[in-house]
C-alpha angles and dihedrals in degrees: 000000000000102000119353103050094044088050091052091049091051092049091051092045090064089071091229095102105048092142094057117116127181128217118191113207117205141160089236132049109261129186107233090226090055090048094053093040112158097328094096139010110285089232085074085081098060092145093306101100125065134156132225123197121210143145107254091209096056117088094203090060090062089056088053089049092051090051091047093051090046093190116205124210093251093051132076130215124212113198107200109200105208093163138118111281095245091056095055102082096055093046092051092048095048092045090053093047090050092055096252089134107079117141091268092059120092123188121210119201124198117212143292094069098204124330097260140359094281096050092043089053091047092050092048092049092046094048091050089060090067107019134046118232091251088060094054122087116183107196124219105171093199091063088058096050113113095236092049089056089043090057089070094044092047092053098042103038101044117070092201090068103023092067097046098044097114145073093283092068107017119077101186145346124221125181118191132186107182121178126190092197124082123221093304096223094308093124097143093048096045095047086059094047122023126186097295093057097032101050113001103049092051119012103033096039089052092050089049095053089048087056098049105028124100113264115248117264110255086356096278098172092200087073091062100092091050093048092046090052093050090054093044093054090058095053119101132189111239097216131327089217090064095054110114114225121190142172128197119241109258096032092107091054091051093053092038092233115119095193099043113145095186110136123233093180132046133175120179139168128226139177133196128229089208108119089231092059105034112149095001107138113232122192129186119196131179135161146157129228091028130147096268144012118239143121116212142165108214118197116190115199123212116263126218088202134016095246095067127102115238113167125117115179131194108196112204095180146046107019098001109233148137118238131188121193112225136183113221134172113266114247112258142048097309126088094228124133133221137187118255132171130235105204141182117208130164115255114274109271094025108145110219116197111252112241090242089057092048096052093048093048092046091049091051090052094041094243107152104175093103095048127088116246122224089253091054092051092050092043092055093047092047088056095048102035092090088064092055090046093050093047092051089062098037107046094154093073099089122127114212116211135183119252109263094032120148121239088245090056092055096044094047 
């Protein structure tokens, strides 16, 4: 009701998808009008939305689902898997066994893709038994955000930045996803994931590779997965012992588990072996129940003297924008300086496609540049698995922080 259904309504409202119908699959019988509620106009239904109840553990129910869908050869089916990560493998297997895997079926996975390297590999291997790689769409909504795509255009299409995007001019890279909300009642989901799996393994790693990868020649977007993978393979974790792991006070009450060690905050350091980025510190930070909500890529340029400004910020959310910190002379007779900001924002009233809209439209049209490949998923897990391994043997290293804390408070 918060993201997926409004995105479907917006896609249909364009008039370009008049033959799109939506089937909601649930364990319980649900009236479509109750499902939609007040999140979209009830006219969104108009014979497009129906629901189908089934037991996801019963093979015969998948046969009933296949008969209900009744897919024709000139139609395509998108199976959107908005399910807990541990439920995914069985659903994929039973769908494949029921014949819901013909060439005109596409399967969309939400992150996290597995809960560690081993389960991600198992899921990839299992899925490949029933679906070809061109049928598989692994969704990372941050890749589909307008400003994330703009990061590549900004770097490649502007000589001012294209020629300085390397270790000779850039001092450090910091990517932050700060959320003021807690787990919003998603106790079962979050106990299976945690901040490392929920935000770092997918969203922040994808933003990082967009920052350090080579830009595609002639902006052929189909090259993006290959270029992201090349950049990912050159990233290295500095030291799992140095990763900061935190949990906000009150989390254990929300999940009704007094000994939960699931992290709601993570800060980790990386480096790249790419010649362009040697010795450039890279830090990823994410946390829930913090003082503010924002997602930013902060690029700090090298200074020739300490009095210079040096911060370039790509804001992914909210209010997508690019901001450059500048020193200018203060107006007046004095020779004093002040900090000002040179910013790019979209014109007021500009409607940016929501990431959920973008991934669905791209999947319909078989555009895969904004989806993570199986090699990217495994590459990301391979990089982060040492953290999971270290935490499993050192459960005492958990920093508790008060809701509303700043990142600086936690890192201090």
